C-alpha positions in Angstrom: 18.3 20.7 -6.3 18.1 19.8 -2.6 14.6 20.2 -0.9 15.0 21.5 2.9 11.6 21.1 3.9 10.6 17.9 6.3 7.0 17.3 7.5 7.2 17.0 11.3 4.1 15.9 12.9 3.5 15.5 16.7 1.1 14.2 18.9 1.5 14.3 22.7 4.0 11.2 22.5 5.6 10.7 19.7 7.4 13.2 16.8 7.1 11.5 12.9 9.7 12.8 10.5 8.7 12.6 6.8 9.6 13.9 3.5 5.8 12.9 2.5 2.4 13.1 4.1 1.2 11.0 4.6 3.7 9.3 6.3 4.3 5.2 5.7 6.4 2.3 6.2 6.9 0.2 3.4 10.0 -1.1 5.0 11.1 -0.5 9.0 12.9 -1.4 12.2 12.7 -0.9 15.7 15.1 -0.1 18.4 14.9 1.7 22.2 17.6 4.3 22.8 17.8 7.2 25.8 15.9 10.1 26.7 17.1 12.9 24.1 15.7 15.7 22.1 12.9 13.8 19.6 13.5 16.2 16.5 17.3 16.3 16.9 17.6 12.5 17.1 14.9 11.6 14.1 17.2 14.1 11.6 20.2 12.1 12.9 18.6 8.7 12.4 16.8 9.7 9.0 20.3 11.3 7.6 22.4 7.8 8.5 19.2 6.2 7.1 19.6 7.8 4.0 23.0 7.4 3.4 22.5 3.6 3.8 19.7 3.4 1.4 20.2 6.0 -0.8 20.4 3.5 -3.5 17.0 2.0 -2.8 15.1 3.4 -6.0 12.2 5.3 -5.0 13.2 5.4 -0.8 11.4 8.1 1.2 13.3 8.2 4.5 10.5 8.5 7.7 11.4 8.0 11.5 8.9 7.9 14.7 9.9 8.4 18.0 7.6 8.1 20.7 8.2 8.6 24.1 8.5 5.7 26.8 9.1 7.6 29.9 12.9 6.4 30.8 13.7 6.2 27.1 12.5 6.6 23.4 11.1 4.1 21.2 12.4 4.7 17.5 11.0 2.7 14.6 12.6 3.7 11.1 12.1 3.0 7.6 10.2 4.7 5.1 8.1 4.6 1.9 9.3 2.7 -1.2 8.2 3.1 -4.9 8.3 0.1 -6.2 9.8 -3.5 -4.7 11.1 -3.7 -1.2 14.2 -5.6 -1.5 14.5 -8.7 1.4 17.3 -7.4 2.8 16.2 -3.7 3.5 14.7 -4.2 6.9 18.2 -6.1 8.2 20.0 -2.9 6.5 17.8 -0.3 8.5 18.0 -3.1 12.3 22.2 -2.8 11.5 22.5 0.8 11.3 20.2 1.2 14.4 21.9 -1.1 16.2 25.3 0.2 15.5 27.0 1.0 18.6 29.0 4.1 17.1 26.2 5.6 15.3 23.6 5.4 18.6 26.5 7.2 20.7 27.0 9.7 18.1 23.2 10.3 17.6 22.6 10.7 21.8 25.8 13.1 22.0 23.9 15.1 19.4 20.6 15.0 20.8 21.0 14.6 24.1 19.4 17.3 26.5 21.7 19.8 27.7 20.4 22.3 30.3 23.3 24.7 29.5 23.6 23.8 25.8 23.3 27.4 23.3 21.2 25.6 21.0 17.4 26.5 21.0 14.8 23.7 22.1 13.9 22.2 18.7 9.9 22.0 20.1 9.9 25.9 19.5 12.4 26.1 16.3 10.2 23.1 14.5 9.9 25.5 11.4 13.7 25.5 11.4 14.5 22.1 11.9 16.8 21.7 8.6 18.8 24.4 9.6 19.3 23.0 13.3 19.9 20.0 11.6 22.7 21.2 9.0 24.1 23.1 11.9 24.8 19.5 13.7 26.1 17.9 10.9 28.5 21.0 9.7 30.2 20.7 13.5 30.9 16.9 14.0 30.2 15.2 10.5 30.9 11.3 11.1 32.2 8.8 9.1 30.7 5.8 11.0 
């Protein structure tokens, strides 16, 4: 059974996407990406991180996006119930620095003025449907 509910915590300059509250980073890595829709970006990163670490017992992904003017600082990781493997942060860093994934995330989360998709700030309660639509249209095996 899958759960569609994700907690979206917003402040003036950041967005945190997590399964549990409070969001906790037992393991994390950071990167900087060009400006994009933070909610769409967070969902894309969360999905790839889950695919990479789904065999890590008790892992619950968390993605924090912070606006930094021309770009966005991304902290990805999450909560782990139990022991955190020594290579977990390295796996997240590898995922965040993968050029193919980065290009796909930005392509899906770019802010296009002519786009038919609604602004995610207006549809925060429907974020799981927006993410599902994005995934259905162009799922990638990168």
